[in-house]
N, C-alpha and C positions, 0 to 999 in steps of 0.2 A: 731739442735742437740737434742737428747732425752737422758734422764738419769733415772736411777733407783737406789734405795738404798737397803740396806740389813738389816737383823735383828740386826747385829752388827753395831752400829752407827759409822759413819765416812766414810768408803769406799763407792764408787759409781761406777756404770758401765755407761759409756757414749758411745752413738752410734751416730756418725756423719751422716748427711743426704748426700747420694751420688746423684749427678745429672749426669745422663749418656745419651749418645747417641752413634752413630756408631763409633765415635772416641775413646770412652772410658768413663771416668767419671771425675768429679771434686767434691771435698768436703772440707769444712772447718774442720780442725781437732782440732783447738784451737782458742778460741776467749776470750781475757782477761776479758772483761766486763761480758760476759755470764757466764764464769767459776766462777768469783767472786760472781755473783748474785745467781747462782744455786748450786754450789758445795762448794767452799771454798775461802775465801778472803786471797789469798796467792800470793807471787811473785816467779816466777821461775827464777833461777840464773844459771842453767847449764843444758845442754843436754848430755845424754849418749846413747851409742849404743853398743850392743853386737851381736855376731854371734856365734851360736852353731852348729857345723857340724853334730852331731849325734842325732838321736831320743833318748829320755830318758836321756838327759843331765838335771841335776837339778842344778840351781844356787840359792843359798839361804839356809836358811832364813837369810836375812841381815837387819840390821838397824844401825843407828848411835846414840850414846849417846849424851845427852844434853851437851853443847849448840849447837851441830852440827846435831841435829835431822833433818830428811828430810821427806818431803812429796814427793810422786812420782806419776806422770801421765804416765802410761805405755801403750804402744801399740805395736803390732806386725806388722813389715813392710813386712816380708816374712815368709811364713810357718804358724805355729800355736803353741801356748803354753797353758798350764794349769797354770793360774796365781793365786797366793795365798797371802792373807794378814792376819796376826795373830795379834790379839789385845794384846799388852804388856803394856797397860796403867794400872799401879798398882791400881788406884782408880776406875777402870771400873768394872761394874758388869758382863761384858763379857770378862774379862781378860782370855787369853788362848784360846778363841774361834777364829775360822778362817772362812774366806769366800774364795771361789774359783770359777773362771770362765775361760772359754776357750776364748782366744783372738786369732783372726786370721787376716791375711792380707786381706783375702776375705771379712770378716765381718766388719773390720775397728773399732771394739770395742776398748775402752780404759778403764783401771781400775785406779781409783783414790785411792791411798794408802796414808792416812794421816800420819803425824808424830805421833809416838806412836804405830806404827804397824811394825812388821817384815815382810819382803817381800821376796818372792821366786817364781820361776817358773820352769816348766818342759817342755822340747821341745816335740812336738808331730809329727813334720816333720823334715826331714834333712835340713841342711843349713838355720836354722831359724834365722831371724834377729829381735831384739827387740830394741825399742827406748823408752827412758823415760826422761821426764823433771823432775828436782828436785828443791826443795825450799831452799837448802843449799849446799855449796860446800863439796866435799869429805874431810874427815879428818882421816888419818890413825890412829891417837891416839884415836879416838872416834868410830872407826869401830867395830862392834859387830855382833853376830849372834846367832841363835838357831839351834839345830839339826832338820833337815828336817823330820826325822822319829821318833820324840819324841812321844811315845804312849800317853802321857798326852794331847798333842795337837790333835793327831789322824787325821792328814790330809789324805784324801782318794786320794792319787796320782794315776793317770790313767796308771801307768806302773808297771812292776815287779821291786820292789825296790832292789832285789838281783842283777839286771843288770844295775841299775842307774849309770850314769857317773857323778862323783863329783870332785871338786878340792880337794887337800889335806886339805886346810883350812876348807871346808865345811864338810869333813869327821870327823872333830874334834870339831864341835861346841857344846856348853853346852846344857843341858836340860832346859826346862821352869822352873822347880823348883829351878834352880840356880839363877833365876831373883828375886825370892821372898825375 
């Protein structure tokens, strides 16, 4: 596996090595000791999966408040997404800054989103399936989010936002300045 980091400290992009032949391919997508050595010393406790039927579906920006904060290891099993992590660590000099990458089933890339970041993605292909491992269980009482289109964050989503498909919850998320 290879990895790269960003100017915003914390997130990392991980690319597994595919070994292929006429039958198809094999790859290791997660190896605990490697992940702890190179990315983060965390324990994953739950796996989640979503399917979004339409291109332009935005899920997020989501996070969980302490003590149920979550780190996420995200990959796309089918289709492709534009995946985003926004720094919401109050003591960080990069508070409010974001990183974004395209994850695809074909490329097998994964994005590590540490605790202290809001996470969201936009589907780029129909019937896109996303799988992610998390470091804490879901808690409805600690569930929180940010507006995907907050101009202060300024995410450059690769779709026309006027036609974005969102849940009712995601249409009503607060702005970044509400976290301060």
